[in-house]
C-alpha positions as CSV (number, residue, x, y, z in Angstrom):
1,M,122.8,59.8,67.9
2,R,122.4,63.0,69.8
3,W,123.2,63.3,73.5
4,S,125.9,60.6,73.1
5,V,129.5,60.6,74.3
6,T,132.3,58.7,72.5
7,I,134.3,56.5,74.9
8,G,136.4,54.7,72.4
9,R,136.9,53.5,68.8
10,F,137.5,50.0,67.5
11,G,138.3,49.2,63.9
12,G,136.6,52.3,62.6
13,T,133.5,51.9,64.8
14,A,133.0,54.6,67.5
15,V,131.6,53.2,70.8
16,K,129.2,55.8,72.4
17,I,127.3,56.1,75.6
18,H,123.9,57.9,75.5
19,V,123.3,60.2,78.4
20,T,120.2,58.2,79.4
21,F,122.4,55.2,80.0
22,L,124.5,57.2,82.5
23,L,121.2,58.3,84.2
24,F,120.1,54.7,84.3
25,L,123.4,53.7,85.9
26,A,123.0,56.4,88.5
27,W,119.5,55.3,89.2
28,I,120.6,51.7,89.7
29,G,123.3,52.7,92.1
30,F,121.1,55.1,94.1
31,S,118.3,52.5,94.4
32,A,120.8,49.8,95.6
33,W,122.3,52.3,98.0
34,R,119.0,53.2,99.5
35,Q,118.0,49.6,100.1
36,Q,121.2,47.9,101.1
37,G,124.0,50.5,101.4
38,A,127.2,51.5,99.6
39,A,128.5,47.9,99.1
40,A,125.3,46.9,97.3
41,A,125.4,50.1,95.2
42,R,129.0,49.3,94.1
43,D,128.2,45.7,93.2
44,S,125.0,46.7,91.3
45,V,126.8,49.3,89.3
46,L,129.7,47.0,88.6
47,F,127.3,44.2,87.4
48,I,125.5,46.6,85.0
49,V,128.8,47.9,83.6
50,L,130.1,44.4,83.0
51,L,126.7,43.4,81.5
52,F,126.8,46.3,79.1
53,A,130.4,45.4,78.2
54,C,128.9,42.0,77.1
55,V,126.3,44.0,75.2
56,V,129.1,45.8,73.3
57,L,130.7,42.5,72.5
58,H,127.2,41.3,71.3
59,E,127.0,44.3,68.9
60,F,130.5,43.8,67.7
61,G,129.5,40.2,66.8
62,H,127.1,41.8,64.4
63,I,129.6,44.4,63.3
64,L,132.4,42.1,62.5
65,V,130.3,39.7,60.4
66,A,128.8,42.7,58.6
67,R,132.3,44.0,57.9
68,H,133.1,40.6,56.3
69,Y,130.3,41.4,53.8
70,G,131.6,44.9,53.1
71,I,129.1,46.7,55.4
72,A,130.6,49.4,57.6
73,T,129.3,50.4,61.0
74,P,130.3,54.0,61.9
75,E,129.1,53.8,65.5
76,V,127.4,51.7,68.2
77,T,125.5,53.5,71.0
78,L,124.7,52.1,74.5
79,L,121.2,52.9,75.7
80,P,119.4,51.7,78.8
81,I,117.6,49.0,76.7
82,G,120.8,47.8,75.1
83,G,123.1,48.6,72.2
84,V,122.3,50.0,68.8
85,A,124.7,49.5,66.0
86,S,124.3,52.0,63.2
87,M,125.1,50.0,60.1
88,Q,125.3,51.8,56.8
89,R,122.9,49.3,55.3
90,M,121.5,45.8,55.7
91,P,122.4,43.2,53.1
92,E,119.9,42.2,50.4
93,D,121.1,38.6,50.5
94,P,119.0,36.8,53.1
95,A,121.9,34.4,53.9
96,Q,124.1,37.3,54.8
97,E,121.4,39.0,56.9
98,L,120.9,35.6,58.7
99,A,124.7,35.4,59.5
100,I,124.8,39.0,60.8
101,A,121.7,38.6,62.9
102,I,122.7,35.3,64.5
103,A,126.2,36.5,65.4
104,G,125.2,38.7,68.3
105,P,123.3,36.0,70.3
106,L,126.1,33.5,69.6
107,V,128.5,35.9,71.3
108,N,126.3,35.9,74.4
109,F,126.1,32.1,74.3
110,V,129.9,31.9,74.1
111,I,130.3,34.3,77.0
112,A,127.8,32.3,79.1
113,I,129.6,29.0,78.4
114,V,133.1,30.5,79.2
115,L,131.8,31.9,82.5
116,A,130.0,28.6,83.3
117,L,133.3,26.7,82.7
118,L,135.1,29.1,85.1
119,L,132.3,28.6,87.7
120,G,132.1,24.8,87.1
121,H,128.3,25.1,86.8
122,I,125.3,27.2,85.8
123,H,121.7,26.7,86.9
124,A,118.6,27.6,85.0
125,G,117.2,29.0,88.3
126,D,119.9,31.7,88.3
127,L,118.0,33.4,85.5
128,A,115.4,34.4,88.1
129,R,118.1,35.7,90.5
130,L,119.9,38.3,88.5
131,D,119.2,40.9,91.2
132,D,120.1,38.6,94.1
133,P,123.3,39.9,95.8
134,Q,123.8,36.5,97.3
135,L,124.6,35.1,93.9
136,S,128.2,35.5,92.8
137,L,129.0,38.2,90.2
138,L,130.2,35.7,87.6
139,A,127.1,33.5,88.1
140,R,124.8,36.5,87.6
141,L,126.8,37.6,84.5
142,A,126.6,34.1,83.0
143,A,122.9,33.9,83.6
144,A,122.4,37.4,82.2
145,N,124.3,36.5,79.0
146,L,122.2,33.4,78.6
147,F,119.1,35.5,79.1
148,L,120.3,38.0,76.5
149,A,120.9,35.3,74.0
150,V,117.5,33.7,74.4
151,F,115.6,37.0,74.6
152,N,117.3,38.4,71.5
153,L,116.3,35.2,69.6
154,V,112.6,35.8,70.2
155,P,111.3,36.0,66.6
156,A,109.9,39.5,66.9
157,F,111.3,42.3,64.8
158,P,113.5,44.4,65.3
159,M,115.3,42.0,67.7
160,D,117.9,39.5,66.3
161,G,115.3,36.7,66.2
162,G,113.1,38.9,64.1
163,R,115.9,39.5,61.7
164,V,116.6,35.8,61.6
165,L,112.9,35.2,60.9
166,R,112.9,37.8,58.1
167,A,116.0,36.3,56.5
168,L,114.5,32.8,56.5
169,L,111.1,34.0,55.2
170,A,112.8,36.1,52.5
171,M,114.3,33.0,51.1
172,K,110.8,31.8,50.4
173,V,108.5,34.9,50.0
174,G,110.9,37.7,49.2
175,R,112.2,40.5,51.4
176,P,109.2,43.0,51.3
177,R,106.6,40.4,52.4
178,A,109.1,38.9,54.9
179,T,109.6,42.3,56.5
180,R,105.9,42.9,56.8
181,I,105.4,39.5,58.5
182,A,108.3,40.0,60.9
183,A,107.3,43.6,61.7
184,T,103.7,42.5,62.4
185,I,104.9,39.8,64.8
186,G,107.2,42.4,66.4
187,Q,104.4,44.8,67.0
188,A,102.2,42.1,68.4
189,F,105.1,41.1,70.8
190,A,105.4,44.8,71.8
191,F,101.7,44.8,72.8
192,V,102.1,41.7,74.9
193,L,105.2,43.1,76.5
194,G,103.5,46.5,77.2
195,F,100.5,44.7,78.8
196,V,102.8,42.7,81.1
197,G,104.6,45.9,82.0
198,L,101.3,47.4,83.3
199,F,101.5,45.0,86.2
200,G,104.4,46.6,88.0
201,N,107.3,46.9,85.5
202,P,107.5,50.3,83.8
203,L,110.7,49.3,82.0
204,L,108.8,46.7,80.0
205,I,106.5,49.4,78.8
206,F,109.4,51.5,77.6
207,I,111.0,48.5,75.8
208,A,107.6,47.7,74.2
209,I,107.3,51.2,72.8
210,F,110.8,51.0,71.4
211,V,110.1,47.6,69.8
212,Y,106.8,48.8,68.3
213,V,108.3,52.0,66.8
214,A,111.4,50.2,65.5
215,A,109.3,47.4,63.9
216,A,107.1,50.0,62.2
217,G,110.1,52.0,61.1
218,E,111.8,49.0,59.5
219,A,108.7,48.0,57.6
220,Q,108.4,51.6,56.4
221,M,112.0,51.8,55.2
222,T,111.7,48.5,53.4
223,A,108.6,49.8,51.6
224,V,110.5,53.0,50.6
225,H,113.4,50.9,49.2
226,E,111.0,48.8,47.2
227,S,109.2,51.8,45.8
228,A,112.5,53.5,44.9
229,R,113.8,50.4,43.0
230,G,114.2,51.2,39.3
231,L,114.0,54.9,39.7
232,S,116.8,57.5,39.4
233,V,117.6,60.4,41.7
234,A,116.5,62.7,38.9
235,Q,113.0,61.4,39.0
236,A,112.6,62.3,42.7
237,T,114.5,65.6,42.5
238,E,112.8,69.0,43.3
239,T,114.0,71.3,40.4
240,R,112.0,74.4,41.5
241,F,113.9,75.8,44.4
242,A,115.5,79.0,45.7
243,A,119.2,79.2,46.3
244,L,121.3,81.7,48.2
245,P,124.4,83.3,46.7
246,A,127.7,82.9,48.5
247,D,127.8,86.6,49.4
248,A,124.3,86.6,50.8
249,R,123.5,88.0,54.3
250,L,121.3,86.6,57.0
251,S,118.6,89.1,56.0
252,D,118.6,87.7,52.5
253,A,118.2,84.2,53.9
254,V,115.2,85.4,55.9
255,E,113.6,87.0,52.9
256,T,114.1,83.9,50.9
257,L,112.7,81.7,53.7
258,L,109.5,83.9,53.7
259,A,109.2,83.8,49.9
260,A,109.7,80.1,49.4
261,A,107.9,77.0,50.7
262,Q,111.1,74.8,50.9
263,H,112.9,74.0,54.1
264,E,116.4,73.5,52.7
265,F,118.3,76.3,51.0
266,P,121.5,75.6,49.1
267,V,124.3,78.2,49.0
268,V,126.0,78.4,45.6
269,D,129.1,80.1,44.2
270,A,129.3,82.4,41.2
271,F,129.3,79.3,38.9
272,G,126.1,77.9,40.4
273,K,128.0,75.1,42.2
274,P,126.8,74.2,45.8
275,I,129.2,75.2,48.6
276,G,126.9,74.9,51.6
277,L,123.4,74.5,52.9
278,M,121.1,76.2,55.3
279,T,117.9,74.7,56.7
280,R,114.9,76.6,57.9
281,Q,116.0,75.7,61.5
282,D,119.5,77.0,60.8
283,I,118.1,80.4,59.7
284,L,115.8,80.8,62.6
285,A,118.5,79.8,65.1
286,A,120.9,82.3,63.5
287,L,118.4,85.1,64.1
288,K,118.8,84.7,67.8
289,D,122.6,85.1,67.9
290,H,123.6,87.0,64.8
291,D,123.1,90.4,63.2
292,R,121.0,90.7,60.1
293,E,124.2,91.6,58.2
294,A,125.9,88.3,59.2
295,A,127.4,86.5,56.2
296,V,125.6,83.3,55.2
297,A,128.9,81.8,54.3
298,G,129.8,81.8,58.0
299,L,126.6,80.2,59.1
300,M,126.0,77.5,56.5
301,R,126.6,73.8,56.7
302,A,129.7,72.8,54.8
303,P,130.8,70.8,53.0
304,V,127.6,70.0,51.2
305,E,126.7,66.5,50.0
306,T,126.1,66.1,46.3
307,V,124.7,63.4,44.1
308,R,124.3,62.9,40.3
309,G,120.9,62.7,38.7
310,A,121.5,59.3,37.1
311,T,122.4,57.7,40.4
312,P,119.8,55.0,41.4
313,L,117.5,56.5,43.9
314,E,117.7,53.4,46.1
315,A,121.5,53.9,46.4
316,A,120.9,57.5,47.7
317,L,118.2,56.7,50.2
318,E,120.7,55.9,53.0
319,R,122.2,59.3,52.7
320,V,118.9,61.0,52.6
321,Y,117.6,59.3,55.7
322,R,120.8,59.6,57.7
323,Q,120.2,61.4,61.0
324,D,122.5,64.4,60.2
325,S,121.3,64.8,56.7
326,S,118.7,67.3,55.6
327,A,119.0,67.3,51.8
328,L,121.3,66.2,49.0
329,C,122.3,68.7,46.3
330,V,121.7,67.2,42.8
331,V,124.4,68.4,40.4
332,D,125.0,67.9,36.7
333,A,128.2,66.7,35.0
334,D,129.9,70.1,35.6
335,G,129.0,70.1,39.3
336,V,126.3,72.8,38.8
337,L,123.3,72.6,41.1
338,V,120.1,71.6,39.3
339,G,117.9,70.3,42.2
340,L,117.4,69.1,45.7
341,L,116.7,65.6,47.0
342,T,114.9,65.7,50.3
343,R,112.9,63.3,52.5
344,Q,109.8,65.2,51.6
345,N,110.4,64.6,47.8
346,V,111.0,60.9,48.4
347,A,107.9,60.6,50.6
348,E,105.7,62.3,48.0
349,M,107.1,60.0,45.3
350,I,106.4,56.9,47.5
351,M,102.9,58.1,48.2
352,I,102.2,58.4,44.4
353,K,103.6,55.0,43.7
354,S,101.5,53.4,46.6
355,M,98.3,54.9,45.1
356,R,99.2,54.2,41.5
357,P,101.9,51.4,41.2
358,D,101.6,51.7,37.4
359,W,102.5,55.4,37.4
360,R,105.4,56.2,35.2
361,F,107.5,59.2,36.2
362,K,108.4,61.4,33.3
363,G,112.0,61.6,32.1
364,V,112.1,65.4,31.8
365,R,113.7,65.8,35.2
366,A,116.3,63.1,34.4
367,S,117.3,64.7,31.2
368,S,117.6,68.2,32.8
369,V,119.7,66.9,35.7
370,G,122.3,65.1,33.7
371,A,123.9,61.7,33.9
372,D,126.9,60.1,35.6
């Protein structure tokens, strides 16, 4: 995620802090300082830091269970609204998704119980006193973890409770329909949350927007995976494209950009094998800082990601939709570039399948791209 700083790494997962979280922390401290002085500011910032440490443990609850099922998590990012674990994929098995989803809230329950044992008690009324400086730090932290566990189990997608709901529904009605139901409930919950936020709590409105967008995005990605099932990369590959030779100059890239409708331009060596990639944004950005004779080889993105034509399209989707990905170079058995797989290609194919589910994609592309 952009605008994030890595603060540590645990078992192959990078822990990052988004700049908005640091701004949020500064705002909490400043607000407390204005109202009650330096001591209150210190206590408020300490409480938020400890609370978000519990959020990290919550996320690692998900991560460790996912790792048990062979699912890696490259990074987890702290945002003002909580933590976001970037798992490579979600399991297809509903039982596995259920285990992963429930692990996070269970971590918060365990933390709350441990803190309650240390305190000797915990009162339900403490949930309404999280910002009360008269309440001890441990009591506030215990109440906050209890709140996090309960809130995350609300059956509204994309929260953990929504994923639990989808997993349970998927056992009965299948994953696509279960996702639609859970996403609809999540969006309805977002409307309610946003409406409540209109009465004096702007943060709820921000959370509502996040929940709504995330629920819609999850439903869309599930639809994409379902549409891609049974198709190969070759059937969604763009085979009419312009490529840049390895010795091309920036002026050549600009001319190619003007002559072609594509947004991604592979750079190939003398044998037609991809060695790099330049996007439309890369070319325009290079114009600001480089001479027209600048070598493309020094400006391109490298190494380039490749995929074979016979690879199942569903297996390649995660790579296509990854944040730092712009296109995959489709190569034949000899590694020669034969096409591009982009988000636009995939979106067009999904649109065709949604309009005509019975549409059969021709095998011409698959035969021209080659097999694994």
